[in-house]
C-alpha positions in Angstrom: 29.9 14.1 14.8 27.3 12.0 16.4 23.6 12.9 15.9 20.7 11.5 17.8 17.3 11.5 16.1 13.8 10.9 17.4 10.4 10.2 15.9 8.2 13.1 16.8 4.5 13.7 16.2 4.0 17.0 14.3 1.4 18.3 16.7 1.9 21.4 18.7 1.0 21.5 22.4 0.6 24.9 24.0 2.0 25.2 27.5 5.0 27.3 28.5 6.6 26.4 25.3 5.3 24.7 22.1 6.2 21.0 22.0 5.0 18.0 20.0 2.8 14.9 20.9 -0.8 14.5 21.7 -3.4 12.0 21.3 -7.6 11.2 20.4 -11.0 10.7 21.6 -12.5 7.3 20.7 -16.1 7.6 19.6 -17.9 6.0 16.7 -21.3 6.2 15.0 -22.7 5.1 11.6 -23.5 8.1 9.4 -24.4 8.8 5.8 -21.8 10.8 4.0 -20.6 12.1 0.7 -16.9 12.0 0.1 -15.2 12.9 -3.2 -12.9 10.2 -4.7 -10.1 10.5 -7.2 -11.1 13.9 -8.6 -8.6 15.3 -10.9 -8.0 19.1 -11.3 -7.5 21.1 -14.4 -5.8 23.8 -12.4 -2.2 22.9 -11.8 0.9 24.9 -11.0 2.4 27.2 -13.6 5.1 25.4 -15.5 7.4 27.3 -17.9 10.7 26.4 -19.6 11.3 23.2 -17.6 10.6 24.7 -14.1 7.6 25.5 -11.8 7.3 29.2 -11.6 4.5 29.5 -9.1 2.2 27.3 -7.0 -0.1 30.2 -6.1 -3.1 29.1 -8.2 -3.0 25.6 -6.5 -2.5 27.0 -3.0 -5.2 29.6 -3.4 -7.7 26.9 -4.5 -6.9 24.2 -1.9 -6.0 26.3 1.2 -9.6 26.9 2.3 -10.0 23.1 2.7 -7.1 22.9 5.2 -8.1 23.8 8.8 -6.6 24.2 12.2 -7.8 21.8 14.9 -7.4 22.7 18.6 -8.3 20.2 21.3 -8.2 20.1 25.1 -8.0 17.4 27.7 -7.5 17.0 31.4 -4.1 15.6 32.4 -2.4 15.0 35.7 0.9 16.8 36.4 3.2 17.6 39.3 2.1 20.7 41.1 -1.1 21.4 39.2 -0.2 23.8 36.3 3.5 23.1 36.9 4.1 26.0 39.3 3.4 29.7 38.8 2.8 30.3 35.1 4.1 26.8 34.5 7.5 27.7 36.0 8.4 24.2 37.2 8.0 22.8 33.7 10.1 25.4 32.0 13.3 23.7 30.7 15.4 26.8 31.7 14.2 26.6 35.3 14.7 22.8 35.5 18.3 23.1 34.2 19.3 25.0 37.3 17.3 23.3 40.0 17.4 19.7 38.7 16.9 17.3 41.6 16.1 20.1 44.0 12.8 20.7 42.3 10.0 21.3 44.7 8.0 18.1 45.3 4.5 18.7 44.1 1.4 16.5 44.5 -0.1 15.4 41.1 -3.0 17.6 40.2 -5.3 17.8 37.3 -4.9 20.6 34.7 -6.2 21.2 31.2 -3.7 20.7 28.3 -4.4 22.5 25.0 -2.9 21.2 21.7 -3.0 22.2 18.1 -2.9 20.3 14.9 -4.3 20.5 11.4 -7.1 18.8 9.3 -8.4 18.4 5.8 -12.0 18.8 4.7 -13.0 15.9 2.5 -16.7 16.4 2.0 -18.9 19.5 1.6 -21.1 18.5 4.5 -18.3 18.8 7.1 -16.3 15.6 7.3 -12.6 16.2 8.2 -9.6 13.9 8.2 -6.9 14.3 10.7 -4.5 12.3 12.9 -5.8 10.2 15.9 -3.0 11.7 18.1 -4.4 15.2 17.4 -7.6 14.5 19.2 -6.8 11.4 21.4 -8.3 11.8 24.8 -9.8 15.2 24.0 -12.9 16.4 25.8 -13.3 19.4 23.5 -12.4 19.8 19.8 -12.6 23.0 17.8 -12.0 23.6 14.1 -10.8 27.0 12.8 -10.8 28.3 9.3 -8.3 30.7 7.7 -11.0 33.3 7.6 -11.3 33.2 11.4 -14.5 31.2 11.6 -14.6 28.6 14.4 -16.9 25.6 14.9 -17.1 22.8 17.5 -16.3 19.4 16.1 -17.5 15.9 17.0 -15.1 13.0 16.8 -16.9 10.4 14.6 -14.3 7.7 15.0 -10.6 7.0 15.4 -8.2 4.3 14.4 -5.1 4.3 16.5 -3.2 1.6 14.5 -3.0 3.9 11.5 -3.3 7.2 13.4 -6.4 8.4 11.5 -9.4 10.2 12.9 -12.6 11.4 11.3 -14.3 14.6 12.6 -17.6 16.3 11.7 -18.7 19.9 11.9 -22.3 21.0 11.4 -21.7 23.0 8.2 -22.5 22.6 4.5 -21.2 23.7 1.1 -17.6 23.6 2.4 -14.5 23.6 0.2 -13.0 20.2 -0.2 -9.7 18.7 -1.3 -10.0 16.1 -4.1 -8.4 12.8 -3.3 -5.5 11.5 -5.4 -4.5 7.9 -5.9 -1.5 7.7 -3.6 -0.3 4.4 -5.2 0.8 6.6 -8.2 3.0 8.8 -6.1 6.6 8.4 -7.2 10.0 9.4 -5.7 10.8 12.8 -7.1 7.2 14.1 -7.4 6.9 17.7 -6.2 4.5 18.0 -3.2 3.3 20.8 -1.0 2.6 20.5 2.8 -0.2 22.7 4.2 -0.9 23.1 7.9 -0.5 25.3 11.0 3.0 24.8 12.3 3.9 26.3 15.7 0.4 27.9 15.7 1.7 30.6 13.3 -1.3 30.3 11.0 -1.7 28.5 7.8 1.6 27.8 6.1 2.7 26.1 2.9 6.1 24.4 2.3 7.4 22.7 -0.8 9.5 19.5 -1.3 9.5 16.2 -3.2 8.5 12.7 -2.4 11.7 11.2 -1.0 10.4 7.6 -0.6 7.2 5.6 -0.7 6.1 2.5 1.2 8.3 3.6 4.1 8.1 1.6 7.4 9.9 2.4 10.6 9.3 -1.0 12.2 6.3 0.2 14.2 8.1 3.2 15.7 5.2 5.5 14.7 2.2 3.3 14.0 1.2 -0.3 14.0 0.5 -0.2 10.3 3.0 1.9 8.4 3.1 2.6 4.7 4.4 6.2 4.8 5.2 8.7 2.1 8.4 10.3 3.1 9.0 13.9 2.1 11.5 16.7 2.6 8.7 19.3 2.5 9.1 21.1 5.9 6.8 19.5 8.5 6.8 20.9 12.0 4.8 20.7 15.3 1.3 21.7 14.4 1.4 20.2 10.9 -0.1 16.8 12.2 -3.3 16.0 10.2 -2.5 18.6 7.6 -2.4 18.0 3.8 0.3 16.7 1.5 -0.8 17.6 -2.0 0.5 17.2 -5.5 0.9 19.9 -8.1 -2.7 19.4 -9.3 -4.0 20.2 -5.8 -5.0 16.7 -5.0 -4.6 15.2 -1.5 -1.8 12.6 -1.6 -1.4 12.1 2.2 -2.0 13.2 5.7 1.1 14.6 7.4 1.7 12.8 10.7 5.3 12.8 12.0 8.9 13.9 11.6 12.4 12.5 12.2 13.8 15.2 14.5 17.2 15.8 16.1 17.7 16.8 19.7 16.5 20.3 19.0 13.2 19.0 17.5 11.6 20.6 14.4 12.1 19.9 10.7 15.2 17.9 9.6 13.9 17.3 6.0 12.5 13.9 6.9 8.7 14.0 7.3 6.1 11.2 7.0 2.6 11.3 5.6 -0.1 8.6 5.7 -1.0 7.7 2.1 -4.5 8.9 1.2 -5.5 5.5 -0.1 -4.9 4.0 3.4 -6.6 7.0 5.1 -9.6 6.8 2.8 -10.1 3.1 3.5 -10.0 3.7 7.2 -12.4 6.7 6.9 -14.8 4.7 4.8 -15.0 1.9 7.3 -15.5 4.3 10.2 -18.3 6.1 8.4 -20.0 2.9 7.2 -19.5 0.6 10.2 -18.5 2.8 13.1 -15.2 0.9 13.4 -12.3 -0.5 11.4 -12.1 -4.3 10.9 -9.0 -6.1 9.7 -8.2 -9.6 8.5 -6.3 -12.0 10.8 -4.2 -15.0 9.8 -2.4 -15.9 13.0 1.3 -16.2 12.1 4.5 -14.4 13.1 6.1 -13.5 9.8 9.8 -12.8 9.3 11.5 -11.3 6.3 13.6 -13.7 4.3 17.2 -12.5 4.1 19.7 -13.8 1.5 21.3 -15.9 4.3 17.9 -17.4 5.2 17.1 -18.0 1.6 20.3 -20.0 1.2 19.6 -21.9 4.5 16.2 -22.8 3.1 17.9 -24.3 0.1 16.8 -21.6 -2.5 19.2 -18.6 -2.8 16.6 -16.8 -5.0 13.8 -17.2 -2.4 11.9 -14.0 -1.6 8.9 -13.6 0.8 8.2 -13.9 4.5 9.0 -17.0 6.6 6.6 -18.2 9.2 8.4 -18.2 12.5 5.3 -19.1 14.6 1.8 -20.3 14.0 -0.8 -19.4 16.6 -3.0 -22.2 18.0 -6.6 -22.4 16.6 -5.8 -19.6 14.1 -6.8 -19.6 10.4 -3.2 -20.4 9.6 -3.1 -23.5 11.7 -6.5 -24.7 10.4 -5.2 -24.2 6.9 -2.2 -26.4 7.6 0.5 -23.7 7.5 3.7 -24.7 9.4 6.7 -23.0 11.0 9.4 -22.7 8.3 6.9 -22.2 5.4 7.8 -19.2 3.2 4.9 -17.2 1.8 5.9 -15.9 -1.6 2.6 -14.6 -2.9 -1.0 -13.7 -1.9 -3.7 -14.2 -4.5 -1.0 -14.1 -7.2 0.7 -10.9 -5.9 4.3 -11.4 -4.9 5.1 -10.8 -1.2 8.3 -8.7 -0.9 8.6 -7.8 2.8 6.9 -8.2 6.2 5.4 -4.7 6.3 3.7 -5.2 2.9 2.5 -8.6 3.9 0.9 -7.3 7.1 -0.8 -4.4 5.2 -2.2 -6.8 2.6 -3.7 -9.2 5.2 -5.0 -6.4 7.5 -6.6 -4.6 4.5 -8.8 -7.6 3.7 -12.2 -8.0 5.4 -12.8 -10.9 7.8 -14.1 -14.1 6.2 -12.1 -13.4 3.0 -10.6 -16.5 1.4 -7.1 -16.0 0.1 -4.7 -18.3 -1.8 -1.1 -18.3 -0.5 1.7 -19.6 -2.6 4.3 -21.1 -0.2 7.7 -22.7 -0.4 8.0 -25.8 1.7 10.7 -28.5 1.8 12.0 -27.4 -1.6 8.7 -27.3 -3.4 6.0 -24.7 -4.1 2.4 -25.2 -3.3 -0.8 -23.2 -2.9 -2.7 -23.2 0.4 -6.1 -21.6 0.8 -6.7 -19.6 4.0 -10.0 -18.0 5.3 -9.2 -15.0 7.4 -11.0 -14.1 10.6 -11.2 -10.7 12.4 -8.2 -9.2 14.0 -9.0 -8.4 17.7 -7.1 -7.1 20.7 -6.9 -10.7 21.9 -5.4 -12.3 18.8 -3.3 -9.4 17.6 0.4 -10.1 17.2 3.2 -7.9 16.2 3.9 -9.2 12.8 7.5 -8.7 11.7 9.1 -9.0 15.1 12.7 -9.7 14.1 13.9 -10.2 17.6 14.8 -6.7 18.6 12.8 -7.1 21.8 15.0 -8.9 24.3 12.9 -9.7 27.3 14.9 -10.6 30.4 14.8 -14.3 30.4 16.3 -14.6 33.9 19.3 -16.8 33.2 21.4 -16.1 36.3 24.7 -17.9 35.4 26.4 -19.4 32.3 25.8 -23.0 33.3 25.3 -25.8 30.7 27.8 -27.2 28.2 29.5 -26.1 25.0 27.7 -27.9 22.2 28.5 -28.4 18.5 27.9 -24.8 17.6 31.1 -22.8 18.3 30.9 -20.2 21.0 27.5 -21.2 22.3 26.8 -22.8 25.7 23.4 -24.5 26.1 21.3 -26.3 28.7 18.2 -28.4 28.2 15.0 -26.9 29.6 13.8 -28.5 32.8 11.0 -27.5 35.3 13.4 -25.4 37.4 14.6 -23.4 34.4 11.0 -22.9 33.1 10.0 -21.5 36.5 13.1 -19.3 36.7 12.5 -18.0 33.3 8.7 -17.7 33.8 8.0 -19.8 30.7 4.7 -21.5 30.1 4.5 -25.2 30.7 5.2 -27.2 27.6 7.9 -24.8 26.2 10.6 -27.0 24.7 14.1 -26.6 23.5 17.5 -25.6 24.9 18.3 -22.3 26.6 21.4 -20.4 25.6 23.3 -19.8 28.8 26.3 -18.1 27.2 27.5 -16.7 23.8 31.1 -15.9 23.0 30.9 -12.4 21.7 33.7 -13.1 19.2 31.7 -16.0 17.7 29.7 -16.2 14.5 26.7 -17.0 16.6 27.0 -13.6 18.3 27.5 -11.9 14.9 24.2 -13.6 13.8 22.4 -12.1 16.8 22.1 -15.1 19.1 21.8 -13.9 22.8 22.0 -15.3 26.2 18.5 -16.3 27.3 17.3 -17.3 23.8 15.6 -20.7 23.6 16.6 -22.8 20.6 13.5 -24.7 19.5 14.8 -26.1 16.1 18.2 -26.6 14.5 18.2 -27.0 10.7 14.5 -27.5 10.8 14.7 -30.3 13.4 13.0 -30.0 16.8 15.6 -30.2 19.7 14.8 -31.1 23.3 18.2 -32.4 24.5 21.8 -31.4 24.0 22.3 -34.7 22.1 19.5 -33.6 19.7 21.1 -30.2 19.3 24.6 -31.6 18.6 23.3 -34.1 16.1 21.3 -31.4 14.2 24.2 -29.0 14.1 26.7 -31.7 12.9 24.2 -32.8 10.2 24.7 -29.3 8.8 22.5 -27.0 6.8 22.7 -25.6 3.3 26.1 -24.1 2.5 27.4 -25.2 5.8 25.3 -22.7 7.7 23.2 -23.5 10.8 19.5 -22.4 10.8 18.1 -21.9 14.3 14.5 -21.3 15.3 14.8 -19.2 18.4 12.2 -18.1 20.9 12.9 -14.7 22.5 10.4 -12.9 24.7 6.9 -13.4 23.3 7.8 -14.5 19.8 10.0 -16.7 17.7 12.4 -16.0 14.8 15.0 -17.7 12.5 18.7 -17.0 13.0 21.3 -18.1 10.4 24.8 -18.8 11.8 27.4 -18.9 9.1 30.4 -21.3 9.3 33.8 -20.0 10.1 
């Protein structure tokens, strides 16, 4: 049986039905705050004869610090409120009327949404998700004892989906913060929040995975704790706690089937990451991140062999941005970064988190593998901005239409691949910037090893076995010269980025 799954925010939107997905109000200001850090608790769950018998003492103590957050914003929709009582938006109504739906003019209406939040300081600072309050014109915080207070959005960070709110209250209950780097697969955790606007609810599960990344499907920077504790719409921004009642993470999303709702796969932002973002917002009014200026790609076993070192681990540099810290430091396409400041680099997501987590103007020492030898290269980071941001870790899943209209060209030395040297007409047809060099792939035999490796029509081959190629003759000579273990290492430009592809011999 085939199942389709979707990443869903765990925020409830109140309309005709409760659905998931909202967003935040960007505002920032510098404030003085007092936030508890790494406070351990002496009150843990009751444990008898090898099993937990009750979590009641923990839940009773921490639940007052978990709040409901409601926000409202003005949105445009077809037909104002969607017809009488929202009728035109009702899925049951649409199933029968389909394309015969009345044509409505877009009108403004107010959308209400619900999420959760966690009080982290006695003077009213609250952590939640950015998508809970994004775009909101009004935010309200409700306690389990029915008290309600207006909240101000102090600041948000969309790349990590964190927001910091403030209510004008004092002597509030707080959740002590754990050290999420100590979370292990198998740890028992509890999720607290307000699913489906039912009221505060507690569910139990375990940590299913740590350091989880979904390739940017949820956030730009992902380092999720995965859990099977039930998380549903309305849980966004709520607490994931350990059995000592310490805050381990901020619940943010679920992997849901067609019917939506909990499938036993939920994701929480580790509190270490959330705390770092919160501290920057409170201290500086914004979040700053380090910028290096490369497009990293994970080194696969095939790539390691093609680079001449089967045991090589790290991230390969597929592109170096002009005038970036990386270029100024002398980093080159094809270098493999194996460590940062002595800490091994294991994958692209970890690498991006390490670099982004460092302040601008930080000097770092990179250990790199180049041309069969290791060396250390110092790099001084600058600040990541909207202008210089790149999607690190783009492994070529984005296949922009390159506009190759017909399989012209000639079959070269690589079996199953037809190529054509770039000229001014092709550059114009493919809307490539002047100066782009290489050969365009005009056809790929789908039964070939090149197709198996992921080479596609419209790709631009810039290098073959680490040699730049500008003509078919260059290309053929580089392929015939061969690479490690008889494989062919291609540097390919696809869309806005470049990547390495390894074609194995027949």
